[in-house]
Each structure stands twice: as structure tokens, then as C-alpha cells.
C-alpha positions, -999 to +999 in steps of 0.1 A: +000+000+000+014+034-010+022+058+018+010+094+020+044+107+011+047+083-018+015+097-032+027+133-028+059+125-046+040+108-074+016+137-076+044+162-080+061+140-106+028+135-126+023+173-126+057+180-139+054+153-165+021+166-177+034+202-181+064+190-202+044+165-222+015+187-233+034+220-235+067+209-250+062+175-267+027+175-280+008+193-308-025+202-293-056+202-315-084+197-291-111+222-302-122+230-266-088+240-253-071+274-254-035+287-251-027+315-226+000+339-234+030+343-210+015+377-199-018+361-191+000+333-171+021+359-153-010+379-144-026+347-130+005+341-109+004+377-096-031+370-082-021+342-059-035+359-028-067+369-046-070+333-056-076+323-020-101+350-010-138+347-007-165+369-022-202+366-024-229+391-029-250+410-055-242+429-086-260+459-102-274+462-138-240+473-151-224+441-138-206+460-111-203+450-075-234+462-056-229+446-022-205+420-008-210+402+025-174+400+036-148+426+046-114+433+030-128+435-005-120+471-016-094+459-042-112+427-050-142+449-060-121+470-082-106+439-099-140+424-106-154+457-119-124+464-142-125+429-157-162+432-162-158+465-180-130+451-202-153+423-214-181+447-220-159+470-240-145+442-261-179+428-269-198+461-272-224+454-246-234+472-214-238+443-189-216+413-181-212+389-152-176+375-148-183+356-116-191+325-137-165+298-131-171+278-164-190+277-196-214+251-181-220+274-151-227+302-176-253+280-192-268+270-159-273+306-148-285+317-182-310+290-187-323+292-152-325+330-152-342+332-186-367+305-177-376+324-146-379+357-165-400+341-192-421+321-168-417+293-193-397+261-190-396+252-227-364+257-246-356+251-283-320+238-288-298+222-314-300+184-311-272+169-290-264+146-319-258+176-341-232+195-320-250+209-290-232+209-257-244+184-231-254+213-209-281+222-235-297+188-235-325+171-216-301+143-206-277+169-191-279+202-172-309+216-190-331+186-183-317+167-154-307+197-133-330+226-143-360+205-154-364+224-187-385+208-215-362+206-246-376+208-281-350+204-309-343+227-338-346+210-371-311+203-382-300+199-419-271+174-419-261+183-454-257+219-445-243+210-410-265+237-396-300+245-382-327+246-409-341+281-404-374+276-422-384+244-405-371+255-371-393+286-374-423+263-376-410+244-345-406+277-325-441+289-335-456+256-325-437+252-292-438+288-280-407+284-259-394+308-233-358+303-246-343+296-280-307+286-278-280+287-305-243+277-304-226+244-296-195+223-294-193+208-329-197+242-344-185+247-380-208+275-393-226+305-379-261+296-368-291+313-385-297+336-356-308+367-376-331+345-398-349+332-367-349+363-345-383+376-358-401+343-349-384+344-315-398+378-310-432+367-323-435+340-295-418+362-268-388+339-264-354+351-251-326+343-275-295+327-258-262+321-277-236+297-263-204+312-277-180+290-257-162+276-287-162+307-309-159+336-284-124+345-297-136+344-333-165+367-324-141+391-307-120+390-339-149+397-361-147+367-383-176+344-373-209+362-365-219+390-342-246+375-320-257+408-305-262+425-339-280+394-352-305+393-323-291+374-293-303+387-259-277+369-239-243+354-247-230+327-224-194+314-228-163+299-213-132+320-215-105+294-225-111+281-260-107+304-290-108+331-264-074+326-249-080+334-212-079+315-180-104+288-173-137+304-164-169+318-179-188+349-186-224+360-194-231+392-214-261+412-226-276+446-230-296+463-204-319+483-227-355+475-217-377+464-189-377+429-205-339+427-204-338+442-169-360+413-158-338+388-176-305+402-162-318+403-126-330+367-128-297+356-143-278+374-115-301+356-090-292+323-107-255+331-103-258+342-066-273+328-044-285+298-066-254+284-081-223+301-067-209+315-035-172+323-038-165+328-075-127+321-080-118+358-085-081+350-089-087+344-126-101+379-133-068+399-137-057+373-163-091+375-180-086+413-183-052+409-199-066+383-223-094+408-233-067+434-240-048+409-262-080+402-281-087+439-285-053+445-300-045+412-319-079+393-320-088+402-356-055+389-370-055+358-348-091+349-356-086+354-393-055+331-393-073+304-371-100+301-397-075+301-426-056+273-410-088+253-403-099+257-439-064+249-453-063+216-432-098+207-444-089+211-481-055+194-477-068+163-459-098+161-483-074+162-513-054+134-497-083+110-494-097+118-459-135+125-457-137+160-443-173+171-439-188+201-457-165+202-487-191+221-507-192+248-480-154+252-477-153+228-448-156+253-420-159+290-410-148+284-374-117+270-357-126+234-362-132+208-388-151+175-386-136+144-402-154+111-409-126+085-403-146+053-406-127+040-436-094+042-416-107+024-385-130+049-368-126+077-344-114+058-313-086+039-332-073+069-351-075+094-322-054+069-301-029+064-329-025+101-333-021+104-295+007+078-297+023+102-322+019+131-298-009+148-319-038+153-295-072+152-312-106+141-298-129+115-313-164+128-319-198+116-328-212+128-361-249+136-366-255+105-386-238+082-361-255+058-338-256+080-307-249+050-285-215+047-301-197+073-280-168+049-273-161+045-310-177+072-331-171+078-368-155+111-364-127+134-353-131+170-342-099+189-350-092+224-336-067+250-348-066+277-322-036+264-303-013+258-333-023+291-348-013+310-317+020+292-317+026+307-352+015+280-376+005+293-410-009+276-441+024+259-452+030+247-416-005+233-414+000+213-446+032+198-431+013+189-399-014+173-420+013+152-437+023+139-403-013+132-395-018+114-428+012+092-421-006+079-390-041+078-404-031+059-435-006+037-416+023+048-437+046+050-406+043+038-371+031+065-346+064+061-327+082+072-358+060+101-365+063+112-328+099+121-334+090+145-362+061+159-341+084+168-312+109+184-336+081+204-353+068+216-319+103+229-310+101+252-340+070+268-326+078+273-289+066+309-284+031+323-282+021+349-309-007+374-310-001+384-273+024+397-248+054+379-234+050+396-200+031+423-182+058+449-187+055+444-225+018+449-222+023+481-202+048+494-226+025+488-256-003+506-239+018+536-232+028+538-269-008+538-281 
């Protein structure tokens, strides 16, 4: 039996091994992971005391601290308010709540708050099989925790998107309190503006889960949910938006209807679902917002270029990348049907053995009970793009992936080339290397 000290030593060793393995030796292509800059990491480390402090209380309709129930919070209040205002400024809205500790927590508070404001427990969502996050589904948070009644959008598999005409009929018939857009397997902008009118017609609040595409929205290359009709954006802050792990909810306080919604969402945050809200991440969130303000457009544009380049190159080399007629993707990710090469589980594991980290993924036409061995892969490009990969580098990376997928070389042989390639891209671009560099940049502009 292992002793307590043995376990501690092994814990330290495993942590060190992980940091080296994933940061130095692997090429990371998980679509739901982000890459923080050195400046964001440094800001996180500077908040070590804040990370251990406790804050609970109420916010006002600007998202600022209204009242806290503990003492010693004068600077904590400033930090929260400044981070809130940076996110509001970046996304051009007048209310935000940054107390959220994850994207799922953001959805919990949003769905609960909007259902209370609408006095309606029905919610129209993308089917889980077609890319929705589990928190949207009746089998997950929305149904099993909040008790919402889910009705599915009609999904067009050929378009890999919501069918706006047929979904309009669903919304009219269901008369839901909430209509939700966004998801996890998210290749193309959802038809938000096409369905806004029918949402208004039935009095539904429009929620948009931007967790995967928040950085692309900040960079102006995907869609602008607020301009297209979203009432509320919920999101994590650590995927294409390259901040610390956490979440955010945003909206515009511009009517009595939205006042009611915001107050109910804030109630769903505290006291319903959070007490202390991990405020140590907020200084880092503010620096990430600054980086996206300055470099987000260039970063987002290159992420999409890289994803589309990979889609075209893999397709041309005999791999079934979905949505070829639509240019494969307009986001940071592509979907690949890998059945002819052994299926998602086999190929994802072989790529992992070569130190290319990709996740297997169910595709809409899969048997939804085949989660352990789906047809597909979901491949994300935000990490490699932030490390400096451009189109030619992406093609080289695809060649390494093809060697594994097609069995041309053993994963152990490809692994050597992957580690060598990673060494060529060992700095983070589109951001600051330290806080002093950020301060210097700000003074110049």
C-alpha cells in the first residue's frame, strides 16, 4: 500500500510530467482547449493571494459589485469591476457577469434565469447529436438539473446547420421561453438573424452559447450574436478566447424585458449556483481581453484560414472532411469522418501515440450510442495558430497526421517528427510575453 508521502511525490512527478508532455512535446488540436500567453499566465500568478479569497454578494445592472457580504474587499471589488468593463468594452455590450466559473456554469445561470424571466420552462435547442453541448440537453444540465423541457431545432445534416425555415415552424408551435444557439461541434454561424423575428413573435429570449467561438466573435470573423439578435451570450473564456479557465455571461440592459432577464440571471448566479466565484482568474481575464482587443482580428482570421487549409488538404489526400461544398468550416474546427481508416477511437489513439492530440467525436448520422467508438474526429486549430503555424506549416502537420491515419509509418516514428516540429513553434504569438511588454505597448498607443 502506498504511503501518503509516496502519493505526494508521485503527484508532483505527474504534474511535472504533464506540463512537459503537453506544453513541450505535443501538438494540441483539441477544439475545446485554449492557449494562454505568457503575460496572461504571469497575471494569473500575480493574483495568488486573490485566488484564496472569498467573495459573495449581489451585482448591479452594469455588472458591477453592488454589495458584498465579507470585509477586506475594496481591491477585489475593483478587480471584478475592471474585468467586467474590459469584457463589456470588447464585446460592445453594457452588462456582463464575470463571476461565472465555467461555460457550463454560464449556461446554468443563463437557462435558469431566462426561464424564470419568461415564466416558461420550454427551450428550443440544437440536437445533442448535431453538435449541441451536453449542458443544453435534456439528458444533461438543462433537463436533469434545471428541469427544462427541450424541443429540438430542425437540423440539416447536409448543411451542417440549423434549418431556419423548419425551425421557425417548431418555434411557432412550441412557443418556448428560450431559443438557444451555439454548440460544441460548431463549424458554421447559426441562423440567428433568420430566426430572431419568430423568436420575438412568440416572446422567447434568445441565448447564444459562444464557448467555442468567443475569440472568433471578438476577432470579427464568425458572426456578431448581439447584432443578429441574441439577448444573452454565455461562454467559457478558455477556448478560442485565450484566457484563464472560467466563464462569462453578457447582454444589453436596454429595456424592462432585459432588466428582468438580467436580474433573474444574476439571482441564478448568486445565491442559486455560486458563492465564492474564484476571482483570482479575473486579472488574467482582463489581460486576455486586452490581447484580443489588439490582436484578436489577426488571430481569428488566421485560425479560420488554418482550419480551412487543413480541411482542403486532408480532403485532397483522401480523408473525408465534412462540408466540402461549403469550404469545410468557418470556425476554428473541422469535422472528419474517419470510418474508412478504423474509426474515431482507433485513429485518435494512434495520433495520440504520435503526440498529436485530437478528440474522437460523434457525427450527426452516427448511432448516438457509439460514443466509445464514433465515426468522427473533431480537430481544432486555435492552439497551433497561436504558436505561429501558417498555411504551409498546417500542410506539413497534415502530412504527419496522414502518415498515421493511413498507416504509412508507425506512430512512434511520427512522434519524433512531431516533437521536432513543436520545437520550431515554442513561443506564443498574438499576445504579450510579459506584463511589462503589455504596459509598454499601452503607453505607446
